[in-house]
Each structure stands twice: as C-alpha cells, then as structure tokens.
C-alpha positions in Angstrom: -16.5 9.7 4.4 -14.6 11.4 2.2 -12.8 9.7 -0.8 -10.5 11.0 -3.6 -8.7 9.6 -6.5 -5.8 11.1 -8.6 -4.6 10.0 -11.7 -0.8 10.7 -13.1 1.3 9.3 -15.7 4.8 8.9 -15.4 7.6 8.5 -18.3 10.4 5.9 -16.6 12.7 3.2 -16.9 12.9 0.0 -15.1 14.6 -3.3 -15.4 13.5 -6.3 -13.1 15.6 -9.2 -11.6 13.6 -12.5 -12.3 14.2 -16.2 -11.8 13.6 -16.8 -15.1 14.9 -15.8 -18.4 12.2 -12.5 -19.9 13.1 -9.9 -22.1 11.9 -7.4 -19.0 15.7 -8.1 -17.1 16.7 -5.4 -19.9 16.1 -1.9 -19.6 13.2 -0.4 -21.1 10.4 2.2 -20.2 7.2 2.5 -20.1 4.3 5.5 -20.0 2.9 4.2 -16.3 -0.3 5.5 -15.1 -1.1 5.4 -11.4 -4.3 5.4 -9.9 -4.2 6.7 -6.2 -7.2 6.4 -3.6 -7.2 8.2 -1.2 -9.9 8.3 2.1 -10.8 10.2 5.3 -13.8 10.7 7.6 -12.5 14.0 8.1 -11.0 16.7 6.1 -7.4 18.6 6.6 -8.2 22.7 7.5 -8.2 22.9 3.6 -11.0 21.3 3.5 -9.5 18.1 1.7 -7.9 14.7 1.9 -5.0 15.4 0.4 -3.8 18.3 -1.5 -3.8 16.9 -5.6 -0.8 18.9 -6.0 1.0 17.0 -3.4 -0.1 13.5 -4.2 1.1 14.5 -8.1 4.4 15.8 -6.6 5.0 12.8 -4.5 5.0 10.6 -7.2 6.4 12.8 -10.2 9.2 13.9 -8.3 10.2 10.3 -7.6 9.9 8.7 -10.7 9.0 10.7 -13.3 11.7 10.6 -16.6 14.0 8.0 -14.1 15.6 5.1 -14.0 13.4 3.2 -11.3 16.5 0.9 -10.4 18.2 4.3 -9.6 15.5 5.3 -6.8 14.3 2.5 -5.2 16.2 -0.6 -3.3 13.5 -3.3 -4.6 12.6 -5.1 -7.5 10.5 -2.6 -9.5 7.8 -5.2 -10.3 4.4 -2.7 -10.8 3.3 -5.1 -7.2 6.0 -3.4 -5.4 5.8 0.4 -6.8 1.8 0.2 -5.9 2.7 -0.5 -2.5 5.5 1.3 -2.5 3.7 4.3 -3.6 0.9 4.1 -0.9 2.9 3.7 2.1 4.5 7.1 0.8 0.7 8.6 0.9 0.5 8.1 4.5 -2.2 6.2 6.2 -5.0 7.9 4.0 -3.5 5.9 0.7 -5.8 2.7 0.7 -5.2 1.9 -3.2 -2.4 2.3 -5.4 -3.0 0.7 -9.5 0.3 0.9 -11.2 -0.8 0.1 -15.2 2.5 0.0 -17.5 1.0 -0.8 -20.7 -2.6 -1.1 -21.6 -3.4 -4.9 -20.6 -0.8 -4.7 -17.5 -2.1 -3.5 -14.3 -0.9 -4.2 -10.7 -2.9 -2.7 -7.8 -1.9 -2.8 -3.9 -5.3 -2.7 -1.5 -4.4 -1.5 1.9 
C-alpha cells in the first residue's frame, strides 16, 4: 500500500450560517492549513498515487484568496470543507484535515 500526504496553505475568507449568536457569522479570514492523505495499492503510469502538483492545484485554484461562500453551496465549516476536498480528490483520498487556526482542526476520514 502506498500513501502520500500533501500540506497546502491557502488564505481565504468565509462566514458561517449558525443557529446561535457568534462572531463567525461575520465575514472573516483564515490562513487555512489543509493536510490531504491519499493511498493506493498501485501507482499510476507515472509512478505516483497522485501528483503533488495536481493535489495543490485542485485546492489552491478553488480556494486561495477567495471568499469560500462564493465558491461552494454549503455552510463552509471546517468539517464541511474537509469532506468536500476529500470528495474532490477522488477515491484514493481517505482523509483531509482542515486547520483554520492553531487550535481548531476538523478532519474528514473516509
């Protein structure tokens, strides 16, 4: 079994739609750190699980220096973003960690 991990940092803003009062319902930004984990029993024709550059491009092109609410059609919590990114990278992706601050990390594990 082969496994790769790619760490990507993006700067992006969002606001949350919450059922309670919170300052997070106002537009605010983070320097997000996103860790992506992929695995496969076989390698592609290039000898990779997935090219690191492709992983980075999928995430950065979508989110870097954007208002995430304008990019996705769901409440952009760290949890929802983790699942969305995992799904965007295909079946070899089995885990995504989304860190919006030093103390706040959400994971989606398939």
